[in-house]
LUMTI-348986 format. One record per residue: x, y, z of N, C-alpha, C in turn; residue in three letters. Coordinates in steps of 0.2 Angstrom, whole numbers, padded with zeros to 4 digits, always signed. Layout:
% LUMTI-348986
XYZXYZXYZALA ...
***
This chain:
% LUMTI-348986
+0097-0006+0119+0102+0000+0117+0103-0001+0110MET +0104+0005+0106+0104+0005+0098+0111+0005+0097ILE +0115+0002+0092+0121+0002+0092+0122+0003+0083ARG +0126+0008+0081+0127+0008+0074+0133+0006+0073HIS +0133+0000+0068+0140-0004+0067+0141+0000+0060LEU +0137+0004+0056+0140+0007+0051+0135+0013+0049LYS +0138+0020+0049+0133+0025+0047+0135+0028+0040THR +0130+0032+0038+0129+0034+0032+0132+0042+0032ALA +0132+0045+0027+0135+0052+0026+0130+0057+0031ARG +0133+0061+0034+0129+0065+0039+0123+0069+0036SER +0118+0071+0039+0113+0076+0037+0116+0082+0034ALA +0120+0085+0037+0123+0092+0035+0126+0090+0027GLU +0130+0085+0026+0132+0085+0019+0126+0082+0015ALA +0121+0079+0017+0115+0079+0012+0112+0084+0011ARG +0111+0089+0015+0108+0095+0014+0111+0100+0009ALA +0118+0099+0010+0122+0102+0005+0120+0100-0002GLU +0120+0094-0003+0117+0092-0010+0111+0093-0012ASP +0107+0093-0007+0101+0095-0009+0100+0103-0011ASP +0104+0107-0008+0104+0115-0009+0107+0115-0016ALA +0112+0111-0018+0114+0112-0026+0108+0110-0031ARG +0105+0104-0029+0100+0102-0033+0095+0107-0035VAL +0093+0110-0028+0087+0114-0028+0089+0120-0033ARG +0095+0124-0032+0096+0130-0036+0097+0128-0043ALA +0100+0122-0045+0100+0121-0052+0093+0119-0055THR +0087+0115-0052+0081+0115-0054+0077+0122-0055VAL +0078+0126-0050+0075+0132-0050+0076+0135-0056GLU +0083+0137-0059+0085+0139-0064+0082+0137-0070GLY +0082+0130-0071+0081+0127-0077+0073+0127-0078ILE +0069+0127-0073+0062+0128-0073+0060+0134-0075LEU +0064+0141-0073+0062+0146-0075+0064+0148-0082ALA +0068+0144-0085+0071+0145-0092+0065+0141-0096ASP +0063+0135-0094+0057+0133-0098+0051+0136-0098ILE +0049+0139-0094+0043+0144-0092+0044+0150-0096GLU +0050+0152-0098+0051+0158-0102+0052+0157-0108LYS +0055+0152-0111+0057+0151-0118+0054+0144-0120ARG +0050+0141-0116+0047+0135-0120+0050+0129-0123GLY +0048+0128-0130+0051+0123-0134+0058+0123-0135ASP +0061+0131-0134+0068+0132-0137+0072+0130-0131ALA +0068+0131-0124+0073+0128-0118+0073+0121-0118ALA +0068+0118-0120+0067+0111-0119+0072+0107-0124VAL +0072+0110-0130+0077+0107-0136+0084+0108-0132ARG +0085+0114-0130+0093+0115-0127+0095+0112-0122ASP +0090+0110-0118+0091+0105-0112+0092+0098-0114LEU +0088+0096-0119+0088+0090-0121+0095+0089-0125SER +0097+0093-0128+0104+0093-0132+0110+0093-0128GLU +0109+0096-0122+0115+0099-0117+0114+0092-0112ARG +0110+0089-0110+0110+0082-0105+0109+0077-0109PHE +0106+0075-0114+0105+0069-0117+0108+0068-0124ASP +0111+0074-0126+0113+0074-0133+0107+0073-0138GLN +0102+0074-0138+0095+0072-0142+0093+0077-0143TYR +0091+0080-0149+0088+0085-0152+0083+0083-0159ALA +0078+0079-0158+0074+0077-0164+0070+0082-0167PRO +0067+0082-0173+0063+0087-0176+0057+0088-0172GLN +0054+0083-0168+0049+0083-0163+0050+0077-0157ALA +0048+0079-0152+0049+0075-0145+0044+0070-0145PHE +0038+0072-0147+0032+0068-0147+0032+0063-0152ARG +0032+0056-0151+0033+0051-0156+0026+0050-0159LEU +0027+0049-0166+0022+0047-0171+0020+0040-0170SER +0014+0039-0173+0011+0031-0172+0018+0027-0176GLU +0020+0030-0182+0025+0025-0185+0031+0026-0181ALA +0033+0029-0177+0038+0030-0172+0038+0024-0167GLU +0030+0024-0165+0030+0020-0158+0029+0013-0162ILE +0027+0012-0168+0027+0005-0171+0034+0002-0172GLU +0038+0007-0175+0045+0006-0176+0048+0002-0169ALA +0048+0007-0164+0051+0005-0158+0047-0001-0156ALA +0043-0003-0156+0038-0010-0152+0041-0016-0158MET +0044-0014-0163+0045-0019-0168+0052-0023-0166SER +0056-0018-0162+0062-0020-0159+0062-0024-0153LYS +0056-0024-0150+0056-0027-0144+0054-0036-0145VAL +0058-0040-0142+0057-0047-0142+0049-0049-0141ALA +0046-0055-0145+0040-0056-0141+0040-0059-0135LYS +0045-0062-0132+0046-0064-0125+0045-0058-0121ARG +0048-0053-0122+0049-0047-0119+0041-0043-0119ASP +0038-0043-0125+0031-0040-0124+0026-0044-0121LEU +0027-0050-0120+0023-0055-0117+0024-0053-0109ASP +0031-0053-0108+0032-0051-0100+0029-0045-0098ASP +0030-0040-0102+0026-0033-0100+0019-0034-0099VAL +0015-0038-0105+0010-0039-0104+0007-0042-0098ARG +0011-0047-0095+0009-0051-0089+0010-0045-0084PHE +0015-0042-0083+0016-0037-0077+0010-0032-0077ALA +0008-0029-0083+0004-0024-0083-0003-0028-0080GLN -0004-0033-0083-0010-0037-0081-0012-0038-0072ALA -0005-0038-0070-0005-0038-0063-0006-0032-0059GLN -0003-0026-0062-0004-0020-0059-0011-0017-0061VAL -0014-0020-0067-0020-0018-0068-0025-0021-0064ARG -0025-0027-0062-0031-0030-0059-0029-0029-0051GLY -0023-0026-0048-0024-0024-0042-0028-0017-0041PHE -0026-0012-0046-0028-0007-0046-0035-0006-0048ALA -0038-0011-0052-0045-0012-0052-0050-0014-0044GLU -0046-0017-0041-0048-0020-0035-0048-0014-0031ALA -0043-0010-0031-0043-0003-0026-0048+0001-0028GLN -0048+0002-0035-0054+0007-0038-0061+0004-0034LYS -0063-0002-0035-0069-0005-0032-0070-0004-0026ALA -0065-0002-0021-0065-0001-0014-0068+0007-0013SER -0067+0009-0019-0068+0017-0018-0076+0019-0020MET -0080+0020-0016-0086+0020-0017-0090+0029-0017LYS -0093+0032-0022-0098+0036-0022-0103+0036-0015ASP -0104+0040-0012-0109+0039-0007-0114+0046-0007ILE -0120+0044-0004-0125+0048-0004-0129+0047+0002GLU -0130+0051+0008-0134+0049+0012-0138+0055+0015VAL -0143+0053+0020-0148+0058+0022-0146+0059+0028GLU -0142+0064+0031-0140+0064+0037-0146+0068+0043THR -0150+0071+0040-0156+0074+0043-0161+0074+0038LEU -0168+0074+0041-0174+0073+0037-0174+0079+0031PRO -0173+0077+0025-0173+0082+0019-0165+0085+0018GLY -0160+0083+0021-0154+0086+0020-0149+0080+0017ILE -0148+0079+0011-0143+0075+0008-0136+0078+0007ILE -0132+0074+0009-0124+0075+0008-0121+0068+0005LEU -0116+0070+0000-0113+0065-0004-0107+0067-0006GLY -0103+0062-0009-0097+0064-0012-0095+0059-0019HIS -0093+0062-0024-0090+0058-0029-0083+0058-0030LYS -0081+0052-0033-0075+0052-0035-0074+0054-0042ASN -0070+0059-0043-0068+0061-0051-0062+0060-0053ILE -0060+0057-0059-0053+0056-0061-0050+0065-0063PRO -0044+0064-0061-0041+0071-0065-0041+0070-0071VAL -0041+0076-0075-0043+0077-0082-0037+0075-0086ASN -0030+0078-0083-0024+0075-0088-0018+0074-0083SER -0015+0069-0085-0008+0067-0080-0002+0066-0084VAL +0003+0069-0082+0010+0067-0085+0015+0062-0081GLY +0015+0057-0084+0018+0051-0082+0026+0051-0083CYS +0031+0053-0080+0037+0052-0080+0040+0044-0079TYR +0044+0042-0084+0047+0036-0084+0054+0036-0084VAL +0058+0036-0078+0066+0036-0077+0069+0030-0083PRO +0074+0033-0086+0078+0029-0090+0085+0031-0092GLY +0088+0035-0086+0095+0037-0087+0100+0031-0086GLY +0101+0029-0080+0107+0023-0080+0102+0015-0081LYS +0096+0015-0079+0093+0010-0082+0087+0011-0084TYR +0085+0008-0090+0077+0009-0093+0072+0005-0089PRO +0068+0010-0086+0064+0008-0080+0057+0007-0083MET +0057+0002-0087+0051+0000-0091+0045-0001-0086VAL +0047-0004-0080+0041-0005-0075+0037+0000-0073ALA +0041+0007-0073+0038+0013-0071+0032+0015-0075SER +0032+0013-0082+0026+0014-0087+0020+0011-0084ALA +0021+0005-0081+0015+0001-0078+0012+0005-0073HIS +0017+0005-0069+0014+0009-0062+0010+0015-0063MET +0012+0020-0067+0009+0026-0068+0004+0026-0074SER +0005+0024-0080+0001+0025-0084-0005+0019-0084VAL -0004+0013-0082-0009+0008-0081-0013+0010-0076VAL -0011+0013-0071-0015+0014-0065-0020+0021-0067THR -0016+0026-0070-0021+0031-0072-0027+0030-0076ALA -0024+0024-0082-0030+0023-0086-0035+0019-0081LYS -0034+0014-0076-0040+0011-0072-0044+0016-0069VAL -0040+0022-0066-0044+0029-0063-0050+0031-0068ALA -0049+0032-0074-0052+0034-0079-0050+0042-0082GLY -0042+0044-0081-0040+0049-0083-0041+0050-0090VAL -0043+0055-0093-0045+0057-0100-0039+0057-0103LYS -0034+0061-0102-0028+0062-0106-0021+0060-0101ARG -0018+0054-0103-0011+0052-0101-0006+0053-0106ILE -0002+0058-0103+0005+0058-0108+0011+0054-0103ILE +0015+0052-0108+0021+0049-0105+0027+0051-0107ALA +0032+0052-0104+0039+0054-0105+0044+0050-0103SER +0049+0048-0106+0056+0045-0104+0062+0047-0108ALA +0067+0047-0105+0074+0050-0109+0076+0045-0114PRO +0079+0047-0119+0082+0044-0124+0087+0040-0121PRO +0089+0034-0124+0095+0029-0124+0098+0028-0130GLN +0105+0030-0129+0108+0029-0135+0107+0034-0142GLY +0104+0039-0140+0101+0044-0145+0095+0042-0149GLY +0090+0037-0145+0083+0036-0147+0079+0034-0142ALA +0073+0034-0143+0067+0031-0138+0070+0024-0136PRO +0069+0022-0130+0070+0015-0129+0064+0011-0131HIS +0065+0006-0135+0060+0002-0137+0055+0000-0132PRO +0058-0003-0126+0054-0008-0122+0051-0002-0118ALA +0052+0003-0116+0049+0008-0113+0043+0011-0116ILE +0044+0012-0123+0039+0015-0128+0033+0009-0128VAL +0035+0003-0128+0031-0002-0130+0027-0002-0124ALA +0029-0001-0117+0026-0001-0111+0021+0005-0110ALA +0023+0010-0112+0019+0015-0112+0013+0016-0117MET +0014+0012-0122+0008+0013-0128+0003+0007-0125HIS +0007+0001-0123+0001-0005-0120-0001-0002-0115MET +0002+0002-0110-0002+0004-0104-0007+0009-0105GLY -0007+0012-0111-0014+0016-0113-0011+0023-0114GLY -0005+0025-0114-0004+0033-0114-0006+0035-0121ALA -0009+0041-0120-0013+0045-0127-0007+0048-0131ASP -0001+0051-0127+0004+0054-0130+0011+0052-0128GLU +0016+0051-0132+0022+0047-0128+0028+0052-0131ILE +0031+0054-0127+0037+0060-0127+0044+0056-0127TYR +0049+0058-0130+0056+0055-0129+0059+0061-0126CYS +0059+0062-0119+0062+0068-0116+0062+0066-0109LEU +0069+0068-0106+0070+0066-0099+0072+0071-0094GLY +0073+0070-0088+0074+0074-0083+0070+0081-0082GLY +0073+0086-0079+0070+0091-0077+0065+0095-0084ILE +0068+0095-0090+0064+0097-0095+0058+0093-0096GLN +0058+0087-0094+0053+0083-0096+0046+0084-0092ALA +0049+0085-0086+0042+0086-0080+0041+0093-0081VAL +0046+0098-0082+0044+0105-0083+0041+0106-0088GLY +0041+0103-0093+0036+0104-0100+0030+0102-0098ALA +0030+0096-0096+0023+0093-0094+0019+0098-0090MET +0022+0100-0085+0018+0103-0080+0016+0111-0082ALA +0022+0114-0086+0021+0121-0087+0018+0122-0094LEU +0019+0117-0098+0017+0117-0106+0022+0122-0110GLY +0022+0121-0117+0026+0124-0120+0021+0124-0127THR +0025+0128-0132+0020+0128-0139+0018+0122-0142GLU +0021+0117-0140+0019+0110-0143+0016+0104-0138THR +0017+0106-0131+0015+0101-0127+0010+0105-0122ILE +0003+0103-0122-0002+0106-0118+0000+0103-0111ALA -0001+0108-0105+0001+0106-0100-0004+0102-0095PRO -0002+0098-0091-0006+0093-0088-0007+0095-0082VAL -0013+0092-0076-0015+0094-0071-0011+0091-0065ASP -0007+0086-0067-0004+0081-0062+0003+0078-0065MET +0007+0078-0060+0013+0074-0062+0014+0069-0058LEU +0016+0063-0061+0017+0056-0057+0024+0053-0060VAL +0026+0049-0056+0031+0045-0057+0038+0046-0054GLY +0043+0041-0052+0049+0041-0048+0053+0045-0053PRO +0059+0046-0049+0065+0050-0055+0072+0051-0049GLY +0077+0054-0052+0082+0055-0048+0081+0061-0044ASN +0086+0063-0040+0086+0069-0036+0082+0075-0039ALA +0085+0076-0046+0084+0082-0050+0076+0082-0051PHE +0073+0077-0053+0066+0075-0055+0061+0076-0050VAL +0064+0073-0044+0060+0074-0038+0060+0082-0035ALA +0066+0084-0036+0066+0092-0033+0062+0096-0039GLU +0061+0094-0045+0058+0098-0050+0049+0097-0048ALA +0047+0091-0046+0041+0090-0044+0038+0094-0038LYS +0043+0094-0033+0043+0098-0026+0041+0105-0029ARG +0045+0108-0034+0044+0115-0034+0039+0117-0040GLN +0036+0111-0042+0030+0113-0047+0024+0110-0043LEU +0024+0109-0037+0018+0106-0034+0014+0113-0031PHE +0009+0113-0034+0004+0119-0032+0003+0121-0039GLY +0007+0122-0043+0004+0124-0050+0001+0118-0052ARG +0004+0111-0052+0001+0105-0053+0000+0101-0048VAL -0003+0096-0048-0003+0091-0043+0003+0087-0043GLY +0004+0083-0038+0010+0077-0039+0008+0071-0035ILE +0010+0066-0037+0009+0060-0032+0012+0060-0026ASP +0018+0060-0026+0022+0061-0020+0029+0063-0021LEU +0033+0063-0015+0040+0064-0017+0043+0058-0018PHE +0045+0056-0024+0048+0050-0025+0055+0051-0028ALA +0060+0052-0024+0067+0053-0026+0071+0046-0026GLY +0078+0047-0025+0082+0041-0025+0079+0035-0021PRO +0080+0030-0024+0077+0023-0020+0080+0023-0014THR +0076+0020-0009+0079+0019-0002+0075+0012+0000GLU +0080+0008+0004+0078+0000+0005+0080+0000+0013THR +0076-0005+0016+0078-0006+0023+0077-0014+0024MET +0080-0017+0027+0079-0024+0029+0079-0025+0037VAL +0073-0027+0039+0073-0028+0045+0074-0036+0047ILE +0078-0039+0050+0079-0046+0050+0082-0048+0057ALA +0080-0054+0058+0083-0058+0065+0085-0064+0062ASP +0087-0068+0066+0091-0075+0064+0088-0080+0061GLU +0081-0079+0060+0078-0084+0056+0080-0083+0048THR +0085-0079+0046+0087-0078+0039+0094-0077+0040VAL +0098-0077+0035+0106-0078+0034+0108-0072+0030ASP +0115-0071+0032+0117-0065+0028+0117-0064+0021ALA +0117-0069+0018+0117-0069+0012+0111-0067+0009GLU +0105-0068+0010+0098-0065+0008+0099-0058+0011ILE +0101-0056+0017+0100-0048+0018+0105-0045+0014CYS +0112-0046+0012+0115-0043+0009+0113-0044+0002ALA +0110-0049-0001+0106-0049-0008+0102-0043-0008THR +0097-0042-0004+0091-0037-0005+0094-0030-0003ASP +0099-0029+0002+0103-0023+0001+0105-0021-0005LEU +0109-0024-0008+0113-0022-0014+0108-0022-0019LEU +0103-0027-0020+0098-0026-0025+0095-0020-0026GLY +0095-0015-0021+0092-0008-0021+0097-0004-0021GLN +0103-0005-0019+0109+0000-0019+0112+0001-0026ALA +0110-0004-0030+0112-0002-0037+0109+0002-0042GLU +0103+0004-0039+0100+0010-0043+0104+0016-0044HIS +0108+0018-0038+0112+0024-0039+0117+0025-0034GLY +0120+0030-0034+0126+0030-0030+0123+0034-0023ILE +0117+0037-0023+0114+0040-0017+0107+0035-0015ASN +0108+0029-0016+0102+0025-0014+0104+0023-0006SER +0100+0026-0001+0100+0023+0007+0098+0014+0007PRO +0103+0012+0009+0101+0005+0012+0103+0004+0018ALA +0098+0001+0024+0099+0000+0029+0098-0006+0033VAL +0102-0010+0037+0100-0015+0040+0099-0014+0047LEU +0092-0016+0049+0091-0016+0056+0089-0023+0057LEU +0093-0025+0064+0093-0031+0066+0093-0032+0075THR +0091-0038+0077+0093-0038+0084+0100-0044+0085ASN +0102-0045+0080+0107-0049+0080+0115-0047+0078SER +0119-0045+0082+0126-0042+0080+0129-0048+0075GLU +0129-0055+0076+0132-0060+0072+0129-0059+0065ARG +0122-0058+0065+0120-0056+0058+0121-0050+0054LEU +0122-0045+0058+0125-0039+0056+0132-0040+0053ALA +0135-0042+0057+0143-0043+0055+0143-0048+0049ARG +0138-0053+0049+0139-0058+0044+0137-0054+0036GLY +0132-0050+0038+0129-0046+0032+0135-0041+0029THR +0137-0038+0033+0144-0033+0030+0148-0037+0027MET +0150-0042+0030+0155-0046+0025+0152-0050+0019ALA +0146-0052+0019+0144-0055+0013+0143-0048+0008GLU +0141-0042+0010+0141-0037+0006+0147-0036+0002ILE +0153-0036+0006+0160-0034+0004+0162-0041-0001GLU +0160-0047-0001+0160-0051-0006+0157-0052-0011ARG +0150-0050-0010+0146-0049-0017+0147-0043-0021LEU +0150-0038-0018+0152-0032-0022+0157-0033-0027LEU +0162-0039-0026+0167-0041-0030+0163-0045-0036LYS +0158-0047-0036+0155-0051-0042+0149-0048-0045ILE +0147-0043-0041+0141-0041-0046+0142-0035-0050LEU +0140-0036-0056+0140-0032-0061+0140-0025-0061PRO +0134-0024-0057+0134-0017-0054+0137-0015-0048THR +0142-0018-0046+0145-0016-0040+0148-0010-0038GLY +0150-0006-0044+0153+0000-0043+0148+0004-0041ALA +0143+0004-0045+0137+0010-0040+0134+0007-0035THR +0134+0000-0034+0131-0001-0027+0135-0001-0021ALA +0143-0002-0023+0148+0000-0018+0148+0008-0016ALA +0147+0012-0020+0147+0019-0018+0142+0021-0014LYS +0135+0018-0016+0130+0019-0013+0131+0016-0005SER +0134+0010-0005+0134+0007+0002+0138+0012+0007TRP +0144+0014+0003+0149+0017+0006+0145+0024+0009GLU +0143+0027+0006+0140+0034+0008+0134+0033+0011ASP +0130+0029+0010+0123+0028+0013+0120+0023+0015TYR +0125+0019+0016+0123+0012+0019+0122+0012+0027GLY +0119+0009+0031+0118+0010+0038+0118+0002+0040GLU +0121+0000+0046+0119-0005+0050+0118-0004+0057VAL +0112-0006+0060+0109-0004+0066+0107-0010+0069ILE +0111-0011+0075+0109-0016+0080+0104-0015+0085VAL +0099-0018+0087+0094-0016+0092+0095-0022+0097CYS +0092-0020+0103+0091-0026+0109+0084-0030+0108ASP +0080-0027+0105+0072-0030+0106+0068-0029+0098SER +0063-0031+0098+0059-0030+0092+0055-0023+0093TYR +0054-0022+0099+0052-0014+0100+0056-0009+0098GLU +0063-0009+0099+0068-0005+0096+0068-0005+0089GLU +0067-0010+0086+0067-0011+0078+0062-0009+0076LEU +0055-0009+0079+0050-0005+0077+0051+0003+0077LEU +0053+0004+0083+0055+0012+0084+0059+0015+0078GLN +0064+0011+0077+0070+0013+0072+0067+0013+0065GLN +0062+0008+0064+0061+0008+0058+0055+0014+0057ALA +0051+0016+0060+0045+0020+0060+0050+0027+0059ASP +0056+0029+0063+0060+0035+0063+0062+0035+0057PHE +0066+0030+0054+0069+0030+0048+0064+0031+0041ILE +0058+0028+0042+0052+0029+0036+0055+0028+0030ALA +0058+0021+0028+0061+0020+0023+0055+0018+0017SER +0057+0020+0010+0054+0019+0005+0051+0011+0005GLU +0056+0007+0005+0055+0000+0003+0056-0004+0012HIS +0053-0008+0013+0055-0011+0020+0054-0019+0019VAL +0059-0023+0020+0060-0030+0018+0059-0032+0026GLN +0054-0036+0027+0053-0039+0035+0055-0047+0034VAL +0060-0049+0038+0062-0056+0038+0063-0058+0045MET +0058-0060+0049+0059-0061+0056+0053-0067+0058THR +0054-0068+0065+0048-0073+0067+0042-0070+0070ASP +0041-0064+0067+0035-0061+0069+0033-0055+0063ARG +0033-0057+0057+0031-0051+0052+0025-0048+0052ASP +0021-0052+0054+0014-0049+0054+0013-0044+0059ASP +0017-0045+0065+0017-0041+0070+0020-0034+0068TRP +0025-0034+0063+0027-0028+0060+0022-0024+0056PHE +0019-0029+0052+0013-0026+0048+0007-0023+0052LEU +0006-0026+0058+0000-0022+0062+0004-0017+0066GLN +0009-0015+0068+0012-0010+0071+0017-0005+0068ASN +0018-0006+0062+0022+0000+0059+0017+0004+0055MET +0020+0010+0056+0016+0016+0054+0019+0020+0049THR +0026+0020+0046+0029+0025+0043+0034+0022+0038SER +0031+0021+0031+0035+0017+0026+0033+0018+0020TYR +0035+0016+0015+0032+0017+0009+0027+0009+0007GLY +0031+0004+0006+0027-0002+0006+0032-0007+0010ALA +0028-0013+0012+0032-0018+0016+0032-0024+0012LEU +0037-0028+0012+0038-0034+0008+0040-0040+0014PHE +0035-0044+0016+0035-0048+0022+0037-0056+0021LEU +0042-0056+0024+0045-0063+0024+0050-0064+0018GLY +0054-0071+0019+0059-0071+0015+0058-0073+0008PRO +0053-0076+0007+0049-0078+0000+0048-0071-0004ARG +0047-0066-0002+0045-0061-0007+0051-0055-0006THR +0051-0050-0009+0057-0046-0010+0055-0040-0013ASN +0059-0035-0013+0057-0028-0016+0057-0030-0024VAL +0061-0033-0027+0062-0033-0035+0055-0035-0037ALA +0051-0040-0033+0045-0042-0035+0039-0037-0036TYR +0040-0033-0030+0036-0026-0030+0037-0022-0036GLY +0045-0020-0037+0047-0015-0042+0043-0017-0049ASP +0044-0024-0050+0043-0026-0057+0038-0029-0059LYS +0033-0034-0055+0029-0038-0057+0022-0040-0053VAL +0023-0039-0046+0019-0043-0042+0012-0039-0042ILE +0012-0033-0044+0005-0030-0044+0005-0023-0040GLY +0008-0022-0034+0007-0017-0031+0012-0011-0034THR +0011-0005-0033+0014+0001-0037+0021+0002-0033ASN +0024+0003-0038+0033+0004-0034+0035+0012-0034HIS +0030+0016-0036+0031+0023-0036+0029+0025-0026THR +0035+0026-0023+0034+0026-0015+0037+0032-0013LEU +0033+0034-0007+0037+0040-0004+0045+0039-0001PRO +0048+0043-0003+0056+0043+0000+0057+0049+0005THR +0062+0050+0007+0064+0055+0012+0060+0057+0019LYS +0057+0052+0021+0053+0052+0026+0045+0054+0024LYS +0044+0054+0018+0037+0056+0016+0033+0051+0019ALA +0035+0044+0020+0031+0039+0023+0026+0040+0029GLY +0029+0046+0033+0025+0048+0038+0019+0050+0037ARG +0016+0054+0031+0010+0057+0029+0007+0055+0023TYR +0011+0050+0020+0007+0048+0013+0010+0041+0011THR +0006+0038+0007+0008+0032+0005+0009+0032-0002GLY +0010+0026-0006+0013+0026-0012+0007+0028-0017GLY +0010+0029-0024+0005+0030-0029+0000+0023-0029LEU -0006+0026-0031-0011+0021-0031-0018+0024-0035TRP -0022+0020-0037-0028+0023-0042-0030+0028-0037VAL -0031+0028-0031-0035+0035-0028-0031+0041-0029GLY -0024+0040-0031-0021+0047-0032-0022+0050-0037LYS -0027+0046-0042-0030+0049-0048-0036+0052-0048PHE -0039+0051-0041-0047+0053-0041-0047+0057-0036LEU -0051+0062-0038-0052+0067-0033-0059+0067-0029LYS -0060+0067-0023-0065+0066-0019-0070+0072-0018THR -0074+0074-0022-0079+0080-0021-0085+0080-0017HIS -0086+0083-0013-0092+0084-0010-0098+0087-0012SER -0104+0086-0011-0110+0090-0013-0116+0089-0008TYR -0120+0094-0007-0126+0094-0004-0132+0096-0007GLN -0138+0094-0004-0145+0096-0007-0149+0097-0001LYS -0153+0102-0001-0158+0102+0005-0165+0102+0001VAL -0169+0097+0003-0175+0095-0001-0182+0098+0002LEU -0181+0099+0008-0188+0102+0010-0188+0110+0013THR -0193+0114+0014-0194+0120+0016-0191+0120+0023ASP -0195+0114+0027-0193+0113+0034-0186+0112+0035GLU -0182+0108+0031-0174+0107+0033-0171+0112+0031ALA -0172+0117+0026-0167+0123+0026-0169+0128+0031SER -0176+0129+0033-0177+0134+0038-0173+0132+0046ALA -0174+0124+0047-0170+0122+0053-0163+0123+0053MET -0160+0121+0048-0152+0120+0048-0149+0128+0047ILE -0156+0132+0044-0154+0141+0044-0153+0143+0050GLY -0158+0141+0054-0156+0146+0061-0150+0143+0064GLU -0147+0137+0064-0141+0135+0067-0136+0139+0064TYR -0137+0139+0057-0131+0142+0053-0130+0150+0055CYS -0137+0152+0055-0137+0160+0057-0133+0162+0063SER -0135+0157+0070-0133+0159+0075-0124+0158+0075ARG -0123+0152+0071-0115+0150+0071-0111+0156+0068LEU -0115+0158+0062-0111+0164+0057-0109+0170+0064CYS -0115+0172+0066-0115+0178+0070-0110+0177+0076MET -0108+0170+0079-0103+0168+0084-0096+0171+0081LEU -0096+0170+0076-0089+0171+0072-0089+0179+0069GLU -0094+0183+0068-0095+0190+0066-0096+0189+0059GLY -0098+0185+0056-0099+0185+0049-0106+0185+0047PHE -0108+0193+0047-0115+0195+0047-0118+0192+0039VAL -0114+0193+0034-0115+0192+0027-0117+0184+0026GLY -0113+0180+0030-0113+0173+0029-0121+0172+0033HIS -0122+0176+0039-0129+0174+0043-0134+0176+0038ALA -0134+0182+0035-0140+0183+0030-0141+0178+0024GLU -0136+0174+0023-0136+0168+0017-0142+0163+0021GLN -0140+0162+0027-0145+0157+0030-0153+0161+0032ALA -0152+0167+0034-0158+0170+0037-0163+0171+0031ASN -0161+0172+0025-0165+0173+0019-0169+0168+0017VAL -0166+0161+0019-0169+0155+0019-0174+0154+0025ARG -0172+0156+0029-0177+0156+0036-0184+0159+0034VAL -0183+0165+0031-0188+0170+0029-0193+0166+0024ARG -0190+0164+0020-0193+0162+0014-0196+0154+0014ARG -0192+0151+0018-0196+0144+0019-0198+0142+0025TYR -0196+0146+0030-0199+0144+0038-0204+0149+0040GLY -0205+0154+0035-0211+0159+0037-0210+0163+0043GLY -0203+0163+0044-0201+0167+0051-0197+0174+0048ARG -0200+0180+0051-0198+0186+0049-0191+0189+0052ASN -0185+0185+0050-0178+0188+0054-0176+0194+0049VAL -0177+0199+0051-0174+0206+0047-0167+0206+0048PRO -0163+0209+0043-0156+0209+0041-0153+0213+0048TYR -0156+0217+0049-0154+0222+0055-0154+0218+0061ALA -0158+0214+0063-0159+0211+0068-0153+0205+0069GLU -0151+0202+0062-0147+0197+0063-0140+0201+0064ALA -0139+0207+0063-0133+0210+0063-0133+0213+0072ALA -0138+0212+0074-0137+0214+0082-0132+0210+0087GLU 
***
């Protein structure tokens, strides 16, 4: 039996929020498409109180920003980027071009081709998400993307030095100080001064996520990566302090960040709820985390591990922290999530910042049908075919002709028939094929 000791806001209330965001984004994207740079400038001034002469940073501005970053911080960024780069390179090595002879004289294959241009969005509203630059820019670079542009909002009326440093060190070809809907809209639609990209990647708030959703089709996107979600699956092998810490560590992202505890121990559930209340009083980001926990926090108690698994796959959370006596069992059996963090020695913050896996992950149940951002998202797998002999073309042509006529495609059938006539020496007239 599944018992909810704490529930979040209703689905109806969340749907109303989504509708308001959807309408706002639609209007802003239409304005950017119509007025280009003028709209982008107006929006930046309105939302970020920032309207420089140019939003693209010059080499001198990049160097000036980097000079403000402490050496220790730059070294830490280099370390994190090395971990992300190393894992992305290992992933890319697993993706092979193939070519096989499926029948005598018939060659089929595929090539993995990088997207030509990518726009990487790096959030920087409440917190400067330096790590997001590693996740998108570095990974796109490993994939071989020719043009990588990156954009992040200003902080305090200027580009954030550490974000600029991370973008530059990661390999961005163009860096913009531009945030929110205006950033992703400008990168996707293009303006007088910003050439459009083929693909948008990177996390963001609800407005950025909705903008990417509305732009999908005109450009590619990595996935729907909206407000952070976290889930802790725990049994009595761990204690309330570590569960509460891992929940609040993600709830501080924003006031609409779902945090869910799944456990088969009511004692642990109630202990975690009490520990959360204690930690909220001393956590410097407690005001944000408290609002998020109040509106989006859930505590669910199940009777069995099978019920825990069922609930976890139903919720399909972005981050899933598993701390049980059978962590590998969850790894083997879970099917819907963004990323797994197995055992009490790891945690979501490791993945967010430094360990090497990508932190741009599916939210709002998108883990049911997609994984997170990885080097493969920047690669398009294109197939090709070659027929090397007359005999092979005539043989496959006869099958093709009959299958085309089965569907009523006479013109398709004639594409096959002309090869049968030329390469097989058989007289298959057009009129006969149409019978």
